[in-house]
N, CA, C, O and the ligand as a Tripos MOL2 file, in Angstrom:
@<TRIPOS>MOLECULE
protein
  217   215    55     0     0
PROTEIN
NO_CHARGES

@<TRIPOS>ATOM
      1 N          76.3060  -37.4450  -44.3440 N.3       1 MET1
      2 CA         77.6460  -37.5520  -43.7220 C.3       1 MET1
      3 C          78.5240  -38.4580  -44.5840 C.2       1 MET1
      4 O          78.0710  -39.4460  -45.1620 O.2       1 MET1
      5 N          79.7900  -38.0790  -44.6440 N.am      2 MET2
      6 CA         80.7520  -38.8370  -45.4400 C.3       2 MET2
      7 C          82.0570  -38.8800  -44.6590 C.2       2 MET2
      8 O          82.3850  -37.9320  -43.9450 O.2       2 MET2
      9 N          82.8010  -39.9700  -44.7880 N.am      3 ARG3
     10 CA         84.0900  -40.0390  -44.1050 C.3       3 ARG3
     11 C          85.1740  -39.3710  -44.9420 C.2       3 ARG3
     12 O          85.1530  -39.4030  -46.1720 O.2       3 ARG3
     13 N          86.1140  -38.7700  -44.2360 N.am      4 CYS4
     14 CA         87.2490  -38.1410  -44.9040 C.3       4 CYS4
     15 C          88.0870  -39.2230  -45.6040 C.2       4 CYS4
     16 O          88.3830  -40.2510  -44.9960 O.2       4 CYS4
     17 N          88.4730  -39.0100  -46.8730 N.am      5 PRO5
     18 CA         89.2590  -40.0060  -47.5980 C.3       5 PRO5
     19 C          90.7180  -40.0590  -47.1330 C.2       5 PRO5
     20 O          91.4480  -40.9690  -47.5270 O.2       5 PRO5
     21 N          91.1520  -39.1190  -46.3160 N.am      6 PHE6
     22 CA         92.5450  -39.0650  -45.8720 C.3       6 PHE6
     23 C          92.7350  -39.5890  -44.4510 C.2       6 PHE6
     24 O          93.6410  -40.3820  -44.1950 O.2       6 PHE6
     25 N          91.8750  -39.1420  -43.5210 N.am      7 CYS7
     26 CA         92.0690  -39.5370  -42.1240 C.3       7 CYS7
     27 C          90.9110  -40.3820  -41.5940 C.2       7 CYS7
     28 O          90.9530  -40.8280  -40.4480 O.2       7 CYS7
     29 N          89.8870  -40.6070  -42.4030 N.am      8 ASN8
     30 CA         88.7560  -41.4600  -42.0340 C.3       8 ASN8
     31 C          87.8510  -40.8600  -40.9520 C.2       8 ASN8
     32 O          86.9390  -41.5250  -40.4610 O.2       8 ASN8
     33 N          88.1050  -39.6250  -40.5910 N.am      9 ASN9
     34 CA         87.2330  -38.9300  -39.6390 C.3       9 ASN9
     35 C          85.9120  -38.5660  -40.3280 C.2       9 ASN9
     36 O          85.8170  -38.6250  -41.5540 O.2       9 ASN9
     37 N          84.9080  -38.1960  -39.5560 N.am     10 SER10
     38 CA         83.6610  -37.7780  -40.1830 C.3      10 SER10
     39 C          83.8090  -36.3690  -40.7530 C.2      10 SER10
     40 O          84.4590  -35.5050  -40.1630 O.2      10 SER10
     41 N          83.2000  -36.1630  -41.8980 N.am     11 ALA11
     42 CA         83.2270  -34.8510  -42.5420 C.3      11 ALA11
     43 C          81.8010  -34.3420  -42.6530 C.2      11 ALA11
     44 O          80.8700  -35.1220  -42.8510 O.2      11 ALA11
     45 N          81.6330  -33.0430  -42.5260 N.am     12 HIS12
     46 CA         80.3000  -32.4640  -42.5680 C.3      12 HIS12
     47 C          80.0620  -31.6930  -43.8640 C.2      12 HIS12
     48 O          80.9870  -31.1230  -44.4430 O.2      12 HIS12
     49 N          78.8120  -31.6880  -44.3040 N.am     13 THR13
     50 CA         78.4450  -30.9680  -45.5210 C.3      13 THR13
     51 C          78.5630  -29.4610  -45.3100 C.2      13 THR13
     52 O          78.0910  -28.9300  -44.3040 O.2      13 THR13
     53 N          79.1790  -28.7940  -46.2380 N.am     14 ARG14
     54 CA         79.2150  -27.3350  -46.1830 C.3      14 ARG14
     55 C          78.1060  -26.7870  -47.0650 C.2      14 ARG14
     56 O          77.2800  -25.9950  -46.6110 O.2      14 ARG14
     57 N          78.0850  -27.2040  -48.3120 N.am     15 THR15
     58 CA         76.9900  -26.8260  -49.2020 C.3      15 THR15
     59 C          76.6670  -28.0040  -50.1010 C.2      15 THR15
     60 O          77.5050  -28.8770  -50.3260 O.2      15 THR15
     61 N          75.4530  -28.0210  -50.6100 N.am     16 SER16
     62 CA         75.0930  -29.0420  -51.5870 C.3      16 SER16
     63 C          74.1100  -28.4440  -52.5760 C.2      16 SER16
     64 O          73.3480  -27.5350  -52.2450 O.2      16 SER16
     65 N          74.1350  -28.9600  -53.7790 N.am     17 ARG17
     66 CA         73.1910  -28.4930  -54.8010 C.3      17 ARG17
     67 C          72.8790  -29.6300  -55.7490 C.2      17 ARG17
     68 O          73.6850  -30.5380  -55.9510 O.2      17 ARG17
     69 N          71.6860  -29.5620  -56.3290 N.am     18 TYR18
     70 CA         71.3020  -30.5690  -57.3120 C.3      18 TYR18
     71 C          71.8460  -30.1460  -58.6730 C.2      18 TYR18
     72 O          71.6030  -29.0300  -59.1330 O.2      18 TYR18
     73 N          72.5830  -31.0530  -59.3080 N.am     19 ILE19
     74 CA         73.0810  -30.7510  -60.6440 C.3      19 ILE19
     75 C          72.1770  -31.3720  -61.7110 C.2      19 ILE19
     76 O          72.2830  -31.0450  -62.8930 O.2      19 ILE19
     77 N          71.2770  -32.2810  -61.2750 N.am     20 SER20
     78 CA         70.1780  -32.7390  -62.1210 C.3      20 SER20
     79 C          69.0990  -33.2440  -61.1710 C.2      20 SER20
     80 O          69.2790  -33.1900  -59.9540 O.2      20 SER20
     81 N          67.9810  -33.7320  -61.7020 N.am     21 GLY21
     82 CA         66.8960  -34.1970  -60.8510 C.3      21 GLY21
     83 C          67.2790  -35.3720  -59.9710 C.2      21 GLY21
     84 O          66.6610  -35.5900  -58.9290 O.2      21 GLY21
     85 N          68.2890  -36.1330  -60.3730 N.am     22 GLN22
     86 CA         68.6570  -37.3320  -59.6290 C.3      22 GLN22
     87 C          70.0970  -37.3090  -59.1370 C.2      22 GLN22
     88 O          70.5900  -38.3070  -58.6130 O.2      22 GLN22
     89 N          70.7590  -36.1990  -59.2980 N.am     23 THR23
     90 CA         72.1730  -36.1260  -58.9120 C.3      23 THR23
     91 C          72.4450  -34.8950  -58.0700 C.2      23 THR23
     92 O          72.0690  -33.7820  -58.4360 O.2      23 THR23
     93 N          73.0990  -35.1030  -56.9430 N.am     24 LYS24
     94 CA         73.3950  -34.0280  -56.0170 C.3      24 LYS24
     95 C          74.9030  -33.9360  -55.8180 C.2      24 LYS24
     96 O          75.5980  -34.9420  -55.6710 O.2      24 LYS24
     97 N          75.3800  -32.7090  -55.8180 N.am     25 GLU25
     98 CA         76.7910  -32.4440  -55.5850 C.3      25 GLU25
     99 C          76.9150  -31.8400  -54.1930 C.2      25 GLU25
    100 O          76.1850  -30.9070  -53.8570 O.2      25 GLU25
    101 N          77.8290  -32.3600  -53.3800 N.am     26 ALA26
    102 CA         77.9830  -31.8380  -52.0260 C.3      26 ALA26
    103 C          79.4490  -31.5540  -51.7230 C.2      26 ALA26
    104 O          80.3400  -32.2900  -52.1450 O.2      26 ALA26
    105 N          79.6810  -30.4670  -50.9810 N.am     27 TYR27
    106 CA         81.0300  -30.1120  -50.5560 C.3      27 TYR27
    107 C          81.1680  -30.4260  -49.0760 C.2      27 TYR27
    108 O          80.3410  -30.0120  -48.2630 O.2      27 TYR27
    109 N          82.2050  -31.1500  -48.7370 N.am     28 TYR28
    110 CA         82.4010  -31.5950  -47.3610 C.3      28 TYR28
    111 C          83.6760  -30.9890  -46.7780 C.2      28 TYR28
    112 O          84.6320  -30.6920  -47.4940 O.2      28 TYR28
    113 N          83.6600  -30.8170  -45.4620 N.am     29 GLN29
    114 CA         84.8700  -30.4310  -44.7510 C.3      29 GLN29
    115 C          85.1090  -31.4290  -43.6320 C.2      29 GLN29
    116 O          84.2070  -31.7330  -42.8510 O.2      29 GLN29
    117 N          86.3430  -31.9370  -43.5610 N.am     30 CYS30
    118 CA         86.7260  -32.8900  -42.5290 C.3      30 CYS30
    119 C          86.6720  -32.2170  -41.1550 C.2      30 CYS30
    120 O          87.1040  -31.0760  -40.9920 O.2      30 CYS30
    121 N          86.1280  -32.9520  -40.1620 N.am     31 GLN31
    122 CA         85.9890  -32.3800  -38.8250 C.3      31 GLN31
    123 C          87.2490  -32.5300  -37.9790 C.2      31 GLN31
    124 O          87.3270  -31.9710  -36.8840 O.2      31 GLN31
    125 N          88.2050  -33.2560  -38.4590 N.am     32 ASN32
    126 CA         89.4850  -33.4010  -37.7680 C.3      32 ASN32
    127 C          90.3040  -32.1210  -37.9910 C.2      32 ASN32
    128 O          90.6870  -31.8160  -39.1200 O.2      32 ASN32
    129 N          90.5680  -31.3740  -36.9090 N.am     33 ILE33
    130 CA         91.2170  -30.0660  -37.0260 C.3      33 ILE33
    131 C          92.6080  -30.1760  -37.6570 C.2      33 ILE33
    132 O          93.0220  -29.2990  -38.4150 O.2      33 ILE33
    133 N          93.3200  -31.2500  -37.3440 N.am     34 ARG34
    134 CA         94.6670  -31.4040  -37.8920 C.3      34 ARG34
    135 C          94.6640  -31.7690  -39.3760 C.2      34 ARG34
    136 O          95.6820  -31.6420  -40.0580 O.2      34 ARG34
    137 N          93.5130  -32.2210  -39.8680 N.am     35 CYS35
    138 CA         93.3800  -32.5740  -41.2910 C.3      35 CYS35
    139 C          92.6590  -31.4380  -42.0250 C.2      35 CYS35
    140 O          93.2190  -30.7890  -42.9090 O.2      35 CYS35
    141 N          91.4080  -31.2210  -41.6330 N.am     36 SER36
    142 CA         90.5340  -30.1650  -42.1760 C.3      36 SER36
    143 C          90.5640  -30.0550  -43.6990 C.2      36 SER36
    144 O          90.4840  -28.9540  -44.2440 O.2      36 SER36
    145 N          90.6770  -31.1720  -44.3750 N.am     37 CYS37
    146 CA         90.6320  -31.1420  -45.8290 C.3      37 CYS37
    147 C          89.1880  -30.9380  -46.2920 C.2      37 CYS37
    148 O          88.2480  -31.1830  -45.5360 O.2      37 CYS37
    149 N          89.0240  -30.4970  -47.5130 N.am     38 THR38
    150 CA         87.6960  -30.3670  -48.1070 C.3      38 THR38
    151 C          87.6650  -31.2040  -49.3820 C.2      38 THR38
    152 O          88.6700  -31.3460  -50.0780 O.2      38 THR38
    153 N          86.5160  -31.7400  -49.6630 N.am     39 PHE39
    154 CA         86.3530  -32.5300  -50.8780 C.3      39 PHE39
    155 C          84.9110  -32.4530  -51.3540 C.2      39 PHE39
    156 O          84.0270  -31.9850  -50.6370 O.2      39 PHE39
    157 N          84.6940  -32.9150  -52.5600 N.am     40 LYS40
    158 CA         83.3920  -32.8370  -53.1990 C.3      40 LYS40
    159 C          82.9070  -34.2410  -53.5070 C.2      40 LYS40
    160 O          83.6990  -35.1100  -53.8710 O.2      40 LYS40
    161 N          81.6120  -34.4630  -53.3640 N.am     41 THR41
    162 CA         81.0520  -35.7690  -53.7170 C.3      41 THR41
    163 C          79.9280  -35.5800  -54.7360 C.2      41 THR41
    164 O          79.3270  -34.5110  -54.8420 O.2      41 THR41
    165 N          79.6720  -36.6390  -55.4690 N.am     42 ILE42
    166 CA         78.5190  -36.6850  -56.3750 C.3      42 ILE42
    167 C          77.6350  -37.8230  -55.8950 C.2      42 ILE42
    168 O          78.0560  -38.9790  -55.8650 O.2      42 ILE42
    169 N          76.4120  -37.4900  -55.5210 N.am     43 GLU43
    170 CA         75.4780  -38.5020  -55.0330 C.3      43 GLU43
    171 C          74.3230  -38.6090  -56.0200 C.2      43 GLU43
    172 O          73.7290  -37.6020  -56.4060 O.2      43 GLU43
    173 N          74.0110  -39.8310  -56.4240 N.am     44 SER44
    174 CA         72.9080  -39.9870  -57.3700 C.3      44 SER44
    175 C          72.0990  -41.2380  -57.0640 C.2      44 SER44
    176 O          72.5690  -42.1420  -56.3730 O.2      44 SER44
    177 N          70.8890  -41.2790  -57.5820 N.am     45 ILE45
    178 CA         70.0180  -42.4460  -57.4090 C.3      45 ILE45
    179 C          70.6650  -43.6390  -58.0990 C.2      45 ILE45
    180 O          70.9310  -43.5970  -59.3000 O.2      45 ILE45
    181 N          70.9200  -44.7060  -57.3360 N.am     46 ALA46
    182 CA         71.5530  -45.8920  -57.9120 C.3      46 ALA46
    183 C          70.5060  -46.8480  -58.4800 C.2      46 ALA46
    184 O          70.7170  -47.4570  -59.5280 O.2      46 ALA46
    185 N          69.3850  -46.9730  -57.7890 N.am     47 LYS47
    186 CA         68.3510  -47.9100  -58.2480 C.3      47 LYS47
    187 C          67.0320  -47.5520  -57.5900 C.2      47 LYS47
    188 O          67.0040  -47.2540  -56.3960 O.2      47 LYS47
    189 N          65.9600  -47.5750  -58.3280 N.am     48 VAL48
    190 CA         64.6240  -47.3890  -57.7620 C.3      48 VAL48
    191 C          64.0980  -48.7590  -57.3620 C.2      48 VAL48
    192 O          63.9620  -49.6480  -58.2030 O.2      48 VAL48
    193 N          63.8010  -48.9280  -56.0730 N.am     49 LEU49
    194 CA         63.3670  -50.2340  -55.5830 C.3      49 LEU49
    195 C          61.8560  -50.4400  -55.7200 C.2      49 LEU49
    196 O          61.3870  -51.5560  -55.9440 O.2      49 LEU49
    197 N          61.1110  -49.3560  -55.5830 N.am     50 ARG50
    198 CA         59.6690  -49.4580  -55.7520 C.3      50 ARG50
    199 C          59.1560  -48.1460  -56.3150 C.2      50 ARG50
    200 O          59.3710  -47.0850  -55.7300 O.2      50 ARG50
    201 N          58.4890  -48.2180  -57.4330 N.am     51 LYS51
    202 CA         57.9620  -47.0120  -58.0600 C.3      51 LYS51
    203 C          56.6370  -46.6240  -57.4010 C.2      51 LYS51
    204 O          56.0160  -47.4580  -56.7410 O.2      51 LYS51
    205 N          56.1940  -45.3750  -57.5670 N.am     52 PRO52
    206 CA         54.8980  -44.9600  -57.0090 C.3      52 PRO52
    207 C          53.7720  -45.8330  -57.5530 C.2      52 PRO52
    208 O          53.8360  -46.3090  -58.6860 O.2      52 PRO52
    209 N          52.7440  -46.0370  -56.7390 N.am     53 ALA53
    210 CA         51.6600  -46.9510  -57.0930 C.3      53 ALA53
    211 C          50.8530  -46.4810  -58.3050 C.2      53 ALA53
    212 O          50.3960  -47.3060  -59.0970 O.2      53 ALA53
    213 N          50.6750  -45.1740  -58.4590 N.am     54 SER54
    214 CA         49.8250  -44.6560  -59.5310 C.3      54 SER54
    215 C          50.2230  -45.2570  -60.8680 C.2      54 SER54
    216 O          49.6180  -44.9400  -61.8920 O.2      54 SER54
    217 ZN         90.4360  -35.6770  -42.6760 Zn       55 ZN55
@<TRIPOS>BOND
     1     1     2 1
     2     2     3 1
     3     3     4 2
     4     3     5 am
     5     5     6 1
     6     6     7 1
     7     7     8 2
     8     7     9 am
     9     9    10 1
    10    10    11 1
    11    11    12 2
    12    11    13 am
    13    13    14 1
    14    14    15 1
    15    15    16 2
    16    15    17 am
    17    17    18 1
    18    18    19 1
    19    19    20 2
    20    19    21 am
    21    21    22 1
    22    22    23 1
    23    23    24 2
    24    23    25 am
    25    25    26 1
    26    26    27 1
    27    27    28 2
    28    27    29 am
    29    29    30 1
    30    30    31 1
    31    31    32 2
    32    31    33 am
    33    33    34 1
    34    34    35 1
    35    35    36 2
    36    35    37 am
    37    37    38 1
    38    38    39 1
    39    39    40 2
    40    39    41 am
    41    41    42 1
    42    42    43 1
    43    43    44 2
    44    43    45 am
    45    45    46 1
    46    46    47 1
    47    47    48 2
    48    47    49 am
    49    49    50 1
    50    50    51 1
    51    51    52 2
    52    51    53 am
    53    53    54 1
    54    54    55 1
    55    55    56 2
    56    55    57 am
    57    57    58 1
    58    58    59 1
    59    59    60 2
    60    59    61 am
    61    61    62 1
    62    62    63 1
    63    63    64 2
    64    63    65 am
    65    65    66 1
    66    66    67 1
    67    67    68 2
    68    67    69 am
    69    69    70 1
    70    70    71 1
    71    71    72 2
    72    71    73 am
    73    73    74 1
    74    74    75 1
    75    75    76 2
    76    75    77 am
    77    77    78 1
    78    78    79 1
    79    79    80 2
    80    79    81 am
    81    81    82 1
    82    82    83 1
    83    83    84 2
    84    83    85 am
    85    85    86 1
    86    86    87 1
    87    87    88 2
    88    87    89 am
    89    89    90 1
    90    90    91 1
    91    91    92 2
    92    91    93 am
    93    93    94 1
    94    94    95 1
    95    95    96 2
    96    95    97 am
    97    97    98 1
    98    98    99 1
    99    99   100 2
   100    99   101 am
   101   101   102 1
   102   102   103 1
   103   103   104 2
   104   103   105 am
   105   105   106 1
   106   106   107 1
   107   107   108 2
   108   107   109 am
   109   109   110 1
   110   110   111 1
   111   111   112 2
   112   111   113 am
   113   113   114 1
   114   114   115 1
   115   115   116 2
   116   115   117 am
   117   117   118 1
   118   118   119 1
   119   119   120 2
   120   119   121 am
   121   121   122 1
   122   122   123 1
   123   123   124 2
   124   123   125 am
   125   125   126 1
   126   126   127 1
   127   127   128 2
   128   127   129 am
   129   129   130 1
   130   130   131 1
   131   131   132 2
   132   131   133 am
   133   133   134 1
   134   134   135 1
   135   135   136 2
   136   135   137 am
   137   137   138 1
   138   138   139 1
   139   139   140 2
   140   139   141 am
   141   141   142 1
   142   142   143 1
   143   143   144 2
   144   143   145 am
   145   145   146 1
   146   146   147 1
   147   147   148 2
   148   147   149 am
   149   149   150 1
   150   150   151 1
   151   151   152 2
   152   151   153 am
   153   153   154 1
   154   154   155 1
   155   155   156 2
   156   155   157 am
   157   157   158 1
   158   158   159 1
   159   159   160 2
   160   159   161 am
   161   161   162 1
   162   162   163 1
   163   163   164 2
   164   163   165 am
   165   165   166 1
   166   166   167 1
   167   167   168 2
   168   167   169 am
   169   169   170 1
   170   170   171 1
   171   171   172 2
   172   171   173 am
   173   173   174 1
   174   174   175 1
   175   175   176 2
   176   175   177 am
   177   177   178 1
   178   178   179 1
   179   179   180 2
   180   179   181 am
   181   181   182 1
   182   182   183 1
   183   183   184 2
   184   183   185 am
   185   185   186 1
   186   186   187 1
   187   187   188 2
   188   187   189 am
   189   189   190 1
   190   190   191 1
   191   191   192 2
   192   191   193 am
   193   193   194 1
   194   194   195 1
   195   195   196 2
   196   195   197 am
   197   197   198 1
   198   198   199 1
   199   199   200 2
   200   199   201 am
   201   201   202 1
   202   202   203 1
   203   203   204 2
   204   203   205 am
   205   205   206 1
   206   206   207 1
   207   207   208 2
   208   207   209 am
   209   209   210 1
   210   210   211 1
   211   211   212 2
   212   211   213 am
   213   213   214 1
   214   214   215 1
   215   215   216 2
@<TRIPOS>SUBSTRUCTURE
     1 MET1         2 RESIDUE 1 A MET
     2 MET2         6 RESIDUE 1 A MET
     3 ARG3        10 RESIDUE 1 A ARG
     4 CYS4        14 RESIDUE 1 A CYS
     5 PRO5        18 RESIDUE 1 A PRO
     6 PHE6        22 RESIDUE 1 A PHE
     7 CYS7        26 RESIDUE 1 A CYS
     8 ASN8        30 RESIDUE 1 A ASN
     9 ASN9        34 RESIDUE 1 A ASN
    10 SER10       38 RESIDUE 1 A SER
    11 ALA11       42 RESIDUE 1 A ALA
    12 HIS12       46 RESIDUE 1 A HIS
    13 THR13       50 RESIDUE 1 A THR
    14 ARG14       54 RESIDUE 1 A ARG
    15 THR15       58 RESIDUE 1 A THR
    16 SER16       62 RESIDUE 1 A SER
    17 ARG17       66 RESIDUE 1 A ARG
    18 TYR18       70 RESIDUE 1 A TYR
    19 ILE19       74 RESIDUE 1 A ILE
    20 SER20       78 RESIDUE 1 A SER
    21 GLY21       82 RESIDUE 1 A GLY
    22 GLN22       86 RESIDUE 1 A GLN
    23 THR23       90 RESIDUE 1 A THR
    24 LYS24       94 RESIDUE 1 A LYS
    25 GLU25       98 RESIDUE 1 A GLU
    26 ALA26      102 RESIDUE 1 A ALA
    27 TYR27      106 RESIDUE 1 A TYR
    28 TYR28      110 RESIDUE 1 A TYR
    29 GLN29      114 RESIDUE 1 A GLN
    30 CYS30      118 RESIDUE 1 A CYS
    31 GLN31      122 RESIDUE 1 A GLN
    32 ASN32      126 RESIDUE 1 A ASN
    33 ILE33      130 RESIDUE 1 A ILE
    34 ARG34      134 RESIDUE 1 A ARG
    35 CYS35      138 RESIDUE 1 A CYS
    36 SER36      142 RESIDUE 1 A SER
    37 CYS37      146 RESIDUE 1 A CYS
    38 THR38      150 RESIDUE 1 A THR
    39 PHE39      154 RESIDUE 1 A PHE
    40 LYS40      158 RESIDUE 1 A LYS
    41 THR41      162 RESIDUE 1 A THR
    42 ILE42      166 RESIDUE 1 A ILE
    43 GLU43      170 RESIDUE 1 A GLU
    44 SER44      174 RESIDUE 1 A SER
    45 ILE45      178 RESIDUE 1 A ILE
    46 ALA46      182 RESIDUE 1 A ALA
    47 LYS47      186 RESIDUE 1 A LYS
    48 VAL48      190 RESIDUE 1 A VAL
    49 LEU49      194 RESIDUE 1 A LEU
    50 ARG50      198 RESIDUE 1 A ARG
    51 LYS51      202 RESIDUE 1 A LYS
    52 PRO52      206 RESIDUE 1 A PRO
    53 ALA53      210 RESIDUE 1 A ALA
    54 SER54      214 RESIDUE 1 A SER
    55 ZN55       217 GROUP 0 **** ****
C-alpha cells in the first residue's frame, strides 16, 4: 500500500513486476474517486539486516 502523492488517500496496487532480483516496479491507483490518479513506484531492498545462516 502506498499513499497518493496528491490527495494523501490510500492507493491500491494494480500491477507489479520485478525489474531485477531486488527491485520491484508497482502501478498504483488512488482510491479517492474524485482524484483517481495513477502512479508508479520503484521498491528495492534498502539494506540486508541479517543474512542467511548458511
Ligand atoms: Zn489521490
